[in-house]
C-alpha positions in Angstrom: 23.1 18.3 38.6 21.8 14.9 39.5 25.3 13.4 40.0 26.4 16.3 42.2 23.2 16.4 44.3 23.4 12.6 44.8 27.0 12.8 45.9 26.2 15.6 48.3 23.1 13.8 49.7 21.0 16.8 48.7 17.5 15.3 48.5 15.8 18.6 48.1 17.8 19.3 44.9 17.0 15.8 43.6 13.3 15.8 44.2 12.2 17.9 41.2 14.6 16.1 38.9 13.6 12.5 39.7 10.5 10.4 39.3 9.1 9.3 42.7 10.3 5.7 42.5 13.8 6.8 41.4 13.8 9.4 44.2 13.0 6.7 46.7 15.9 4.5 45.6 18.3 7.4 45.5 17.1 8.6 48.9 17.5 5.1 50.4 21.2 5.1 49.3 21.7 8.6 50.7 20.1 7.6 54.0 22.3 4.5 54.3 25.4 6.5 53.6 24.4 9.0 56.2 23.7 6.3 58.7 27.2 4.8 58.2 28.8 8.3 58.4 30.1 7.9 54.9 30.8 10.8 52.5 30.7 10.4 48.7 32.6 12.7 46.4 32.2 12.6 42.7 34.2 14.6 40.2 32.9 14.5 36.7 36.2 14.9 34.8 34.7 14.7 31.2 31.6 13.6 29.4 32.8 11.6 26.4 29.5 10.6 24.9 25.9 11.7 25.5 23.8 10.1 22.8 20.1 9.4 22.6 19.6 5.7 22.1 15.8 5.5 22.2 13.0 7.9 21.9 9.3 7.2 22.4 5.9 9.0 22.7 3.3 7.6 25.0 0.3 10.0 24.7 1.6 13.4 25.8 4.7 11.9 27.4 8.0 11.7 25.7 10.7 9.4 26.9 14.4 9.6 25.9 17.0 7.1 26.9 20.5 8.6 26.8 23.8 6.7 26.9 26.4 8.6 28.9 30.0 7.7 28.8 32.0 9.8 31.2 35.3 9.9 33.1 34.7 10.3 36.9 36.6 10.1 40.2 34.3 8.5 42.8 35.5 8.2 46.3 33.6 7.1 49.4 35.1 7.9 52.8 34.2 6.4 56.1 33.2 8.3 59.2 36.9 8.7 60.1 37.7 10.2 56.7 39.6 7.2 55.4 39.0 6.0 51.8 36.5 3.1 52.0 35.9 2.8 48.3 37.4 4.3 45.1 40.7 6.0 44.4 41.1 9.8 44.9 43.6 10.0 42.0 42.0 7.3 39.8 39.8 8.3 36.9 37.3 5.6 35.9 35.2 5.3 32.8 31.5 5.1 33.6 28.8 4.1 31.2 25.2 4.6 32.1 21.8 4.6 30.4 19.4 7.2 31.8 15.8 7.5 30.8 14.2 10.9 31.0 10.5 11.7 30.7 8.5 14.9 30.1 4.9 15.7 29.7 4.7 17.8 26.5 1.4 19.4 27.8 3.0 20.6 31.0 4.2 24.2 31.4 7.2 22.7 33.3 10.1 22.5 30.8 12.1 20.1 32.9 12.7 16.5 32.2 12.6 14.0 35.0 14.9 11.0 35.4 12.6 7.9 35.5 15.2 5.1 35.1 18.9 4.4 35.4 20.8 1.3 34.4 24.2 0.1 33.3 24.3 -1.4 29.8 24.8 -5.2 29.7 
């Protein structure tokens, strides 16, 4: 859901899924793309690995860091529709670490993305 909403530039769909600081960063990238007239398309071809690498409790908050390894097609097109970045027929392997958080006392069952990074 996050990958799709980010590619579409759908801030309203992202807002409940992201922590405020992550939303600000994602929103800035979306705004910059819009200002340039660029369009991002992302196709998640396969998720190869989704494994929890760390888990921690901080009071009533639980944090999980998940390592995702996926095959994706990511293409950015400029305002004229020409490919500016990526390969429409090229599948690339993407590895990310995403940290999610949830307040266990909350009635809201959703987890929020609080950090993203690429492993070193």
